[in-house]
N, C-alpha and C positions, 0 to 999 in steps of 0.2 A: 303613727301607730303601724302596725303592720299586720298582715293577714294571710294565710296560707289555707287551702281547701283541707278537709279533714277526712275525707272518705275515700274508698280506694286505692289507697296507697301501698298496699301489699303485693298486687297483682298488675302493676303497671304494664302496658303494650311496651314492647320495644320501639324503637326511635323507627325501625323500617315498617312497624305495623302501623304505627300512628302516621307517617307519613303518606301511607298508602290511602287511610280515613281522610286524610287533609286534604290530599289531590283528588279525591273523588267528590269532596264538598265544594273544593273551587271549580272543577268542571261543571259541578249539579249547578252553581251560580252563575257560570257564563265567565267565569275570572281567568286571565291568562296564566298560562305556567311558565315563568321566564325561562327555566332550563330546557322546555321543550322547544323554543325559537332559537335561531341563529342567533351568534354572536355579531353585533353590528361594528361596522368599521371604526367607529369611535368610541367604542365600549371594551373596557378593561375587563369587566366581567359580567355575567349575565344577570345578575341579580339587582334591582332597582336599589338606588342610594339614598341615604345613607344605608349601611349597615351595622346594625347595633348586636354587639354580643351579649346575652345575659347569663354566660357560663359563669358559675361560682367559683370563687378561687378554687384554684388545685384540680380545675376542668379545662384544663388547656387554652386559657387566657393568653399567655404568649404564644403559643402554637399558632393560633387565629390570627393573630397580630403579623406575624412571620409569614403565614402563608399569603394573607393578602398584599403584605409590601410586595412579597417574591413578584405577585400577580401585577403589580403596578398602580397599586391603590396608594393612596396617602391613609396609612394605617397606624392608629394610636393606641396606645397600652398604659392605663393608668392615668396618665396626664398628658394634656396637650402644652402647647407653649403658653397658654394662659392659666395653667394651673390644673390641679387634680379633676380630671374628669366627674367624679362623683360630687363633688363639692359645687362643681358648675352646675347640675343639674339639679340638686337640691336646691340652690339658691333661686333656680329659675322657677322651679315646682313652685316654691313658695311666692315668687313674684307673679306668677301666672304667664310667665313666656315659656317661648318655646323650650324645651329642654336643652338644647345644644347650644342654644343663642349665647356667644361670647366663649365657645370653645370649639368653635365647628372650622377651625381653618389654620394653615401652617405658614409660616413665611420665611421663604428660604433667605438665611443668613448674607448668603453672596449676592444674589441678583435683587432681593425684594421681592420676589415673585411670591403672590399668595396665591395658596392653592384650598379647595375646600378639602376638609378632612373627611373620608369615605368609611372609614370603617374604626368602630369603638369599642375595646374591649376594657375587661378589668373596670367594672365602672361602680363599683361598690367601696364604700369607705367607714371604717368603725370610730371615726373621730373626726367630725361629728357622724354619727351611724346614719347612713343612707345608703339603701339599694332599690332601685326604680322598680326592680321585679317584686320586692316584698310590701315596702311601704306605700300605703294607700295613695292612690291617684298618678303614681309614676307610671305605670303601663298605660292607662289611661290617656296622660299627658303626650306619649308617644304617639298613639293611634291619633291624638287629635291634631298634634301639628306636623307629625310625618306620617298621612295615611297610606303613602303608597312605599313606606321603606321597607327595608328588610329585617328579620328578626330571626337572629341566628342561634341556636343551643347546641352545645356539645355535651353530652351526658357520660357519666360513666358509672359502672358500678357503686353504687352506694356506699356499701362495706370498703370499699378499697378507697374511697373520695374520703371518708371518714377517718382511715389510717392515715392518709397523707396530712388531713387537715391537723391530725392529733401531733404528728411531728414535724409540724411547720408554726416553729415558735408559739405565741400564745393568742393564736387568732381564735381558736373557739372560748378562750377565756373573756376575749373583749366582745365577741357576737354576746355570750350570757351576759356581762357586766355592762359593758355600753350600750348594747344595741335591745337588751331583755329578749334576745330570741330563745331562752330557756321558757317562754312562757310567762315571762313576768307582766301581769294585770295593769302595769303603769304604760306597757308599750304594747299590748295587744287587747283588742276585745274578745278574743275567744279562749272562755275558760278550758277550750280541749287540749291546749297546747300548753298550759299551767300544769292541769292534771297529768298529762303526758310527761312531762318533765318529773313531776313528784314521784309518780310511779315508776320511774324507768329506772332499772340498774345503775350502780355509782359510777360505773364509765360513761354510761348514758350512750354508749352506743346506737341502743335501738331508737333512742329519741332523736340523734341526728340522721341516722338512716331514713326515717320516717319525713323529717323537716326536708332532707333533699328530694324523696320523692313528690313530695307536696309541692316543692317549688318547680319540678319539672311538670307536674299535672296541672298548677298553675298558671304557667306559660302556655301551654296546649290549649287550656280553656280560653284562654286569650286570643290566641290564634284562629280559634275557630269563630269566636264573636267578632273577629274583625278581618274578615276577606279581602279586604282592598289592600292589606299586608302581606307581603310575602314571608312565608316561614319555613326554615331550614333547621333538622333537626339531625344530627349523627351522633352514633357514641364512639366513644375514643377506643376502647378496646376491639371494635370490630375490624377484622383483618382487612376488609375492604375500605376502610376509612377513607383512605388517600384518594383511592378510586372515586368514590361515591362525592367526595369534596368535588373532584374535578367536573363530575357528571352535573352537580347542582350549579357549580359557579364559573366552569368555563376554564378556571385557572388550571394548569399543570398539576397532576398529583406528586410531580417530584418537588413540588413547592409547601408540602407538608413535613414540618421541621420536627426534630427530636430536641425538645428545649430543656435545659436543666440550669435555671438560673440561679439556684440554691449554692450556697458559697461550701458547704460540703462536697457535692457534686465537683464544684470547679477545683476546690483543692485537691482532689482524688484524681483528677486528670489534668494535670498541669501542661501537656502538652499540646491541649486540644483548644484552640484559638475560638473565642466567643461564646455563647452560650446556648446556640442553637444550631444543629449540623442537618443536612438534609439528610433525608432516610436514604437517599439514591447514592450517597456518597460519604458515608462515616468512616472517620478516622479509625486506623487500625487499633488507636487507644481506648475504643468503645466496641460493645457487642456489634457484629454485622447484622444489616437489617435486609430484609426481603422488600424491595419496593415493589413487586408486582402483587405482595398482599396487604399493602399499606402500612407494612413495619408491625412493630411489637415493641412501643417504646414509654417511657416514662412521662409522665404530665409533667406539665411546666410546672416552675415555681415549687418544684419538689426537692426537697432536702434531705428526703430520706432513703434516695438512690433505690427505691423499689421498683423492681421490671415486671412489666407483666405480658 
């Protein structure tokens, strides 16, 4: 079963506002603020490891992976060498094991060296459906087995997110049919989401906006209830997003990438090699970005080409 909060979804504080409250609570409890401490000689980032990204699809999952890879971490997106991350986490939850058990390392094919996976992103799947931030027990398992880990969330304007999701294959249909994220009472105990779906207009934009905001609120509540964890939240559209990422992590802002893995974007930019470009070094075939402002880039996984 999955669950989400049902109140206070229309006027969520901004990421900056929430982080201010979160940091104040950490200080009140006498907890360390990692980004206020100097980067150690052996540290690639200021944040405790592992770092688990709970972004929804279409909310910079690949951008984060590329950011931490650029910063020297072993960063995993969608699948580890052992298979799909979400399936690994689901099977571990059912077996009572640590969520990342069996998908938490990478072996160099040439040297045989085994390194721990430091960052995980795009950790949901529709078949079988599992999202640790939505399904009951998923977040609790993270807190139990990794009490000093980092949870990271990149949010975006919920309406823009819905537009991108609507233009990305049939993912919303899968969420409705395979996951029951339309409030199907066989998949959730909350009648609120069932009634919200029924009463929402045909295109269901209002429903999915509430769903997205409720997901953000759930993760914020989880962060506040588990102060041994480190939590970082930034907004994708924030013009200073790249600078804030550097502040929180210690990874240079130039490592924030402009990622477009969708086939439509790749077809339209035949002279660009790779799916991600540094904001500070965009090819002339794409819009020039202003790195000092953190850029104005399209979300990763976006096949619609919408610029923000």
